[in-house]
C-alpha atoms as one frame of an Amber mdcrd trajectory, in Angstrom:
protein
 102.860 102.843 115.532 103.905 103.074 119.192 107.290 101.729 120.145 109.452
 101.629 123.276 112.860 100.417 122.116 114.612 101.276 125.382 117.214 103.099
 123.277 116.581 103.739 119.629 120.283 104.457 119.133 121.419 100.856 118.619
 118.153  99.741 117.021 117.475 102.494 114.498 118.078 100.277 111.449 115.472
  97.760 112.674 112.999 100.524 113.557 113.355 102.158 110.143 113.059  98.806
 108.352 109.822  98.107 110.255 108.442 101.570 109.491 109.291 101.247 105.782
 107.958  97.675 105.503 104.657  98.676 107.123 104.490 102.049 105.334 104.124
 103.860 108.687 103.375 107.587 108.423 103.945 108.488 112.086 105.544 106.582
 114.957 105.465 107.513 118.629 108.667 106.512 120.431 109.273 106.332 124.192
 112.715 105.930 125.759 114.707 107.143 122.765 117.880 107.627 124.825 118.952
 110.321 122.360 121.435 112.852 123.734 121.064 115.826 121.380 119.023 117.221
 118.489 121.363 116.049 115.720 123.187 112.740 115.845 124.063 109.772 113.643
 120.703 108.289 114.677 118.697 111.312 113.494 120.750 111.319 110.271 119.727
 107.705 109.595 116.068 108.611 110.193 116.348 111.463 107.689 118.109 109.236
 105.123 114.985 107.037 105.063 112.732 109.988 104.131 111.481 110.647 107.655
 111.821 113.567 110.049 111.998 113.511 113.830 110.614 115.764 116.527 111.964
 114.803 119.918 112.689 115.830 123.465 115.736 114.305 125.045 117.086 114.283
 128.565 119.789 116.833 129.097 120.631 116.008 132.706 121.055 112.209 132.720
 121.022 109.232 130.344 117.938 107.357 129.160 114.368 108.511 128.661 113.233
 110.826 125.916 110.209 110.870 123.612 109.890 111.335 119.853 107.607 111.449
 116.873 109.155 110.031 113.714 107.124 110.954 110.646 107.332 111.003 106.877
 109.256 114.095 105.820 106.487 114.954 103.336 104.183 115.642 106.304 104.171
 118.948 108.119 104.059 118.423 111.876 104.186 121.543 114.011 105.693 121.339
 117.500 103.329 122.436 120.259 104.992 124.163 123.171 103.564 123.298 126.557
 103.906 126.229 128.971 104.446 124.166 132.115 107.335 121.888 132.944 106.883
 118.637 134.797 109.103 116.449 136.921 106.928 113.347 136.701 106.841 112.555
 132.985 108.479 113.344 129.649 106.547 114.274 126.517 106.504 115.679 123.010
 103.433 117.306 121.411 102.822 118.136 117.758  99.904 119.022 115.516  99.126
 118.132 111.941  96.618 119.912 109.741  94.765 117.433 107.543  93.772 118.011
 103.936  90.291 119.153 104.994  91.703 121.551 107.613  91.125 119.411 110.693
  93.903 119.710 113.269  95.173 116.403 114.645  97.200 116.485 117.858  99.850
 113.900 118.706 101.101 113.467 122.258 103.803 111.011 123.288 104.180 110.562
 127.051 106.735 108.544 128.966 106.563 108.268 132.750 109.594 106.512 134.193
 109.073 104.666 137.441 111.792 106.675 139.187 109.959 109.948 138.489 106.986
 109.148 140.729 106.074 111.672 143.394
């Protein structure tokens, strides 16, 4: 599932209801508008049996990317060695049952970050 809620903060109950109703394993979220690693929003995600891996803006409001996934899954954050001023992203990998590595990349490029 890919979703751009333009702030997950006020819509987290609807997002989690949709994920539960559709039995979604992993959701890619753009424009989370989260402000820190732990918040009431991340607590609600965890209360539904999911985990969250996200990057949030530290310097101004808005933006942010996330992967919300079932807590029973083991996603590993992938650190990207270069920073960028033109887009925001989060990367994670998942090792499947047969050992195949699956990479997940969520990218958000705001219009005001064009060069």
